[in-house]
Phi, psi and omega in degrees: 000322183290335183285347175285344183272155179301168183291326182291322177294316176300323178298320179288321173299320181290325177299318178296322177298320178303312181299320179294321182293320181300314181286322186280328182269350187299314180296323181295314183298310177302318179298321177292323177297313184297327183286338181274352179274142181273133178053033176060029183272117186230106177254016177287123180275143167302157182296331182282347188262131181245143183245132177230091178072239179268014186238134173246136192230142176210172185259145164267124188255156181294134178286352178272302195234009182062016179284157188282128183262293180206165179260147174232160185231153171211159177300149182292129178262113182282310181254105181274356179267354176228083189274146177239156188288331182275344182225078180274146174295156188294334183284331173293320178290326174294323175296325178291321179296318184292322179297317182292317178304316172304320173302312183299323185291319175300327178283330182282316185290325178064214182272115185289323184297319176303313183298328184293332184255003175296146171289148182293138171201154181301336176290339189274346186292306181231087183290145178231042184274347187257138179237140179244119186220164178251142179214182183237131181228123180057043179063020174234139182287136183227158174257131179232151179234131182227132178243165187294344185263354184246150182265341179239147177291156174257119180279124188262305193213148178231138178271126180260174176294326179294323175296320176301310183298322182288310186280341182060039179226166175289155178299330182289324181289321179297311186293327176293317179298317179291322178299318178299318181293316181291321180300318177296318181294322181289318176301323179290327177293317180294328180286315178302328181263014172287146185299327182286328182289318180303311177303310181302308183294328174297319176299317175305315184297317179299312181296326176293321176298315178297322177300315183298313182295324176300312176299320182288327170298315178300307178299326180295316176298317178298321183293318184295318177296316181297324183286325174304310183299316182297321175294322170297314179299323181294317176301314179295323173300312179295324174291328176288332176291319175293327178287325179292323178296322181292319180291326179287319185275001180074041182264158170253175183295334186273351185297130170262124183297154169296162182061028173061037176257118181253141180283126179243111174242135181285317183225081184288336179291344178279345182261117183272317179210179182296324185296315173305323182296306181299331177289318174295323173299322178293318175299317178295321178295325176295315178295322181292324178293318178297317182294316179294328176289331178288318174302322178297311182300321180295318179300318181287334179286324174297310181300322178288321177296324175292319182295312179297320184288321174292328175296318181293321176305310180298331178278345181266322185271126179296332177297330182261351190300328189288345180255002183295320178294320178295320177302320187276352187257268189295318175299323181290322178295320181294319175297319186294318184293313185286335177286320172304312179299312179299322175302310180301322179299312180299320178291322178300311182298316177302314178299314178298317183292324178292319179300313180303309183297319176299317175297323183288327185274011179299115185288344186273000177263129174308150187301310181300321180285330177299314178295328175296313176296328174299317178293319182292314180299319175302317176295325178293319180296317175295328176296312181298317181298312177296323180288319179296323175298320178297316181294319184285332177286324172293327178294321176300313176303316177295321179291320173298317176296325178290322181300324181273015177062040175252124184287119178293328177295321173299321178295317181291326183285326176286332177273358180294318179298314178296322178294324181290327182287323180292323181301326179289334181269355181244022179293325181290327175295319174295321178293322176303312187291321180295311180294328178296323176293320176297321180299322182289317185296313179281352178055052180287324171197171180212171179305133181099346175283162173252120185227164172236121171246122186050248179250012179249142183220149170166191183275139180281106183264336181208146177202131179217185185288355181253314188227160169233129187253129178238142176249114185275187183288341175267010175083008183277134176270123182251118180256122183238119176300139179302328180295337188263005181272103180254318183227131184236136172243114178270112178275350191226034177275103178070317176204165180229184185207142171261113172267095189258125177232148174206147182250121180248162183287159181289333181292347178283148174281125184298320182293330179285325177295313178298319182293319181294311177302320178288325181295320184294319185293321180291325178293318175293320180297324177279346180294140175292328179294334185243001182299317182292334180274346178240084183286341180237153178294145184287161183229120175269100189282337180110201184276125186268325185203154176241135179216177182291344178263346177152199180254126186262116184246134182244144177227140183246126171238110175280125186240168171292163179301142180066012183254357186296334184282315184287325178292318178299317182293321182289326177296315175307312180296319184288323178297314180302318179293321177291325179294319181294328184285326184254015176050046175272128187261136176289144178301145178214164179293152181264128181249140173252121177251136177259149178235136177298329182286348185284147176302136180095343177292324184289328179291323180297316180293326182290318182296327182288321179295318183294320179295322184291319178300313185293328179291327178294315182296319182292325179290327176289000000 
């Protein structure tokens, strides 16, 4: 079902599936990691923590834009699953300092919407109502922040003995450095949340958003025009495929295909021969590929413009600055992964397309066989494109899970049981795929052939590694799993044949009947309308069987593929007219009639009467 959607819709659906997998599997993966540790022992350090012997160090980041401010240290915690209040990991200490800094930010910024509509004044440019100072708490130097709206200062950070050991400085030197950094950070926060700066940056964000919308509208209009052009080329390309079939099979414009399939060609007078058709198809195929590649680039340009625009907005608005680094890290890597996946899919499709085109254009292959291989290679190309897309999408999912620190090995181990359960229910599916590959390799049939499978026959309208779809003479679409295909009769492989048999009466002259049948077949073979459909001279094989109904005569007419039905109907019509012209009688059963007036019949009747009388006397 998913393969019926266009490539861009499939990409969006796959992206949503990846996000769901990331969210849904994260708990399972973490749970499996915990189960593999012995005695609940967990010595895995977070990515932002560095260990130097018995000291663990991490950065305290700005609450505004997540920039690194200063480093703090704590004793090494071996078991992070059993935390104690007196020995907290260094990353938790950093989170506490960042939370206190964010609390200071919320007190400084106040009501942002009120500041936006405040009138401009010189006092609003650089407010200096917040003070950062150093004090002593429990015999340790600490940094405190006090604003005009609070009666008590807010303690931000404390210098510990582990900090002294890490910096190799006195506590006073360390606290002065931290005070200077936090003072600059508070001044920057006050500047960002001043009314003029907020208004200016809000205007810039709106301008960026309008620019994104304008770029999206322009690229969307280009994509719409390109899609219209692509649809026209696709219709022309499909018509060319039908024309190539007509040229290869020797059809005229008025010919009706068997199974009620008619050739639709927009401008058949523009096509002179089959070579021109294939040349035009190659050119159209190349243009279709270029247009599809251009449409793919336009889609990614829209995605890239929105991503860069949103990142620019987060760097301008103070309320969103704290997420700017997050926007630039994992989402960018995620976009890079799926851009690479889609690029690899495009490259593989292009490579497969050029390989198939080179094989089709081989000048050393006869034209009829080239058309046959064209149908087969088209089927193989579609299967290879689907397989390569599946492999690259799996690669993208694995890289995405790795990006979110989810162990793919853990997920595979957890999904092994599910996979084992599913495998029992997908045995027929595996058989379908294996038999589909064998059908491709052995070239039993391809799209466009008329085949008979078991008791079903029809035109092969669709074929993939799982199913084969036939369209019968009543227009019914028959879907057959490839695993159930054991015996196939291909009625249109390179050439076909009309096996004509007719039974004539004994009173006809056999030589005359054979001569009439041969003349009718030769007239059709010499006719300009039927020459392309009859590549070989007809064969009148002679009398096949003698029976009580007459003489059975067989004629073979070798035809182009898919033409045996229309040739057979025309030949039967001409034979009927020729038999009527030469008074040739069709065979019929022989009957013997007795007449009472014939000599000898009265003696026969008397013998029967005497036999009856003697039988009566004996019974009495």
